[in-house]
C-alpha positions in Angstrom: 75.4 90.6 108.9 77.9 89.3 111.5 81.0 87.9 110.0 83.8 85.6 111.4 87.4 86.3 110.3 89.9 83.7 111.5 93.4 85.2 111.9 96.3 83.3 110.3 98.6 84.7 113.0 97.6 81.8 115.2 97.8 79.1 112.5 100.7 76.8 111.9 102.9 78.9 109.5 104.1 75.8 107.8 100.6 74.7 106.9 98.8 77.9 105.9 97.3 76.6 102.8 95.7 73.8 104.8 94.5 76.3 107.4 92.8 78.5 104.9 91.1 75.5 103.2 89.9 74.3 106.6 88.3 77.6 107.7 86.8 78.1 104.2 85.1 74.7 104.3 83.9 75.4 107.9 82.1 78.6 106.8 84.4 81.4 107.7 83.6 84.7 106.0 87.0 86.4 105.7 90.7 85.5 106.1 92.5 87.9 108.4 96.1 88.4 107.6 98.2 90.3 110.2 101.2 92.0 108.7 103.9 93.1 111.2 107.1 94.8 110.2 109.3 94.5 113.3 109.2 98.3 113.7 105.7 99.5 114.4 105.3 96.3 116.4 108.2 94.0 117.5 107.3 90.9 115.6 107.7 90.0 111.9 105.0 88.0 110.0 103.7 88.0 106.5 104.5 89.9 103.3 102.8 90.6 100.0 104.1 87.4 98.5 102.1 85.3 100.9 98.9 87.4 100.1 99.4 86.8 96.4 99.7 83.1 97.0 96.7 83.0 99.3 94.7 84.8 96.7 95.1 81.8 94.4 94.0 79.3 97.1 90.8 80.8 98.4 87.7 82.6 97.3 87.3 84.3 100.7 88.1 88.0 101.0 91.7 88.7 102.3 91.6 91.2 105.1 95.1 92.6 105.5 95.8 94.4 108.7 99.0 96.5 108.3 100.8 96.9 111.5 103.6 98.9 109.8 105.2 102.3 110.4 105.2 103.3 106.7 101.8 102.4 105.3 102.0 104.7 102.3 105.0 102.8 101.0 103.5 99.4 101.9 99.9 99.7 100.8 100.7 99.5 97.0 102.5 96.2 97.5 99.4 94.6 99.1 97.0 96.1 96.6 99.1 94.5 93.8 99.2 91.2 95.8 95.4 91.1 95.7 94.3 92.2 99.2 90.5 92.8 99.3 90.4 94.8 102.5 93.3 96.8 104.0 93.5 98.5 107.3 96.2 100.9 108.4 96.9 102.2 111.9 95.9 105.8 112.6 98.8 106.0 114.9 101.3 105.1 112.1 100.0 107.2 109.2 101.3 110.8 108.7 98.7 111.4 106.0 95.8 109.2 106.8 93.3 110.6 104.2 95.9 110.1 101.5 96.5 106.5 102.5 92.8 105.7 102.8 92.1 107.2 99.4 94.9 105.1 97.9 93.1 102.0 99.0 89.6 103.1 97.9 90.7 104.3 94.5 91.9 100.8 93.9 88.4 99.6 94.5 89.2 97.8 97.8 87.7 98.2 101.2 89.6 100.7 103.4 89.8 100.6 107.2 91.6 102.4 110.0 92.8 100.5 113.0 92.9 102.0 116.5 95.0 100.8 119.4 93.3 100.3 122.8 94.7 103.6 124.2 93.7 105.7 121.1 90.5 107.6 121.7 87.6 107.4 119.2 87.5 111.2 118.5 90.8 110.7 116.6 88.6 109.2 113.9 86.3 112.2 113.5 87.8 113.6 110.3 88.2 110.3 108.5 85.2 108.2 109.6 82.9 109.2 106.7 85.5 107.8 104.2 85.9 104.4 105.8 84.4 101.0 104.9 85.3 99.7 108.4 87.0 100.5 111.6 89.2 97.9 113.3 89.2 98.3 117.0 92.1 96.6 118.7 91.0 94.9 121.9 94.6 93.9 122.8 97.8 95.8 122.2 99.0 94.9 118.7 102.0 92.8 118.1 101.3 89.2 119.2 98.5 86.8 119.5 96.9 85.0 122.5 96.5 88.1 124.7 93.5 88.5 127.0 90.7 90.8 125.9 90.9 94.4 127.4 87.6 94.9 129.2 87.5 98.6 128.5 87.0 97.7 124.8 83.3 97.0 125.5 82.5 100.6 126.0 84.6 101.7 123.1 82.7 99.4 120.8 79.4 100.7 122.1 80.5 104.3 121.7 81.6 103.7 118.1 78.3 102.1 117.3 76.5 105.1 118.7 78.7 107.5 116.8 78.1 105.7 113.5 74.4 105.7 114.0 74.3 109.4 115.0 76.2 110.4 111.9 74.4 107.8 109.7 77.6 106.4 108.4 78.0 103.0 106.8 81.4 101.9 108.2 81.3 98.5 109.9 82.9 97.7 113.2 85.6 95.0 113.2 87.3 93.9 116.4 90.5 92.0 116.9 92.0 90.5 120.0 90.7 88.2 122.7 87.6 87.2 120.8 86.4 83.7 121.7 83.2 81.6 121.9 82.6 82.7 125.4 82.5 86.5 124.7 81.1 86.6 121.2 77.5 87.2 122.2 78.4 90.2 124.3 80.7 91.6 121.7 78.0 91.4 119.1 75.5 93.1 121.4 78.1 95.8 121.9 78.1 96.4 118.2 80.8 94.3 116.7 80.0 93.1 113.2 83.3 91.5 112.1 85.0 89.3 114.6 88.7 88.4 114.2 89.6 85.3 116.1 93.0 83.6 116.0 93.8 81.7 119.1 90.1 80.7 119.6 90.1 79.0 116.2 93.6 77.6 115.6 94.3 76.5 119.2 91.0 74.8 119.4 91.2 70.9 119.3 89.1 71.1 116.1 89.5 74.5 114.4 86.8 73.7 111.9 84.3 73.1 114.7 85.4 76.3 116.4 84.5 78.2 113.2 81.2 76.4 112.9 80.3 77.3 116.5 81.2 80.9 115.9 79.2 81.0 112.8 76.2 79.6 114.6 76.5 82.4 117.2 76.7 84.9 114.4 73.6 83.4 112.7 71.6 83.6 116.0 72.6 87.2 116.4 71.6 88.1 112.8 68.2 86.4 113.3 67.5 88.2 116.6 
């Protein structure tokens, strides 16, 4: 099942409750929340308090992407806040298996994020323990960046690897996703598509979500 996950990073920060309500009514599957700490990446965004407030405002799963340099310290905050999915960066975790186990032991979905320049073999020892892999198709830290074309082959390679090892982890992609490239990305193997600019900078964000969902439905039916 192909899922659409609008990213609040591109929404109006002063109207986040309205943004979440809009995408939920339009049929979005997941709310993607980008957490940036000003260290691992230069920008600062959301914290656990926002996640706990969003949890009260939507029935959609909250997918928290931690772009932080101390995930072991930060993960418990977001578990307590009610995050349903949590992804941490392989590049930022000194003890990746420990951090993934912390998420899964809490009954939440655990993912590992890979930057564009990080090769897939870095996942070999942890892949069997993941619910999803988040492939960054832009360099992390800010929205509205163009899609990195080399990501197509990376997505395809990850799909082959998961099939060869008969592993259930799903492929999530983030960065540069839009209505024009969704079909190709789904054919590559993407199953969860994070879209920020393509949704919230559209003249009608609800219509953007509906069009993306229609693309996802066609892919599921084919």
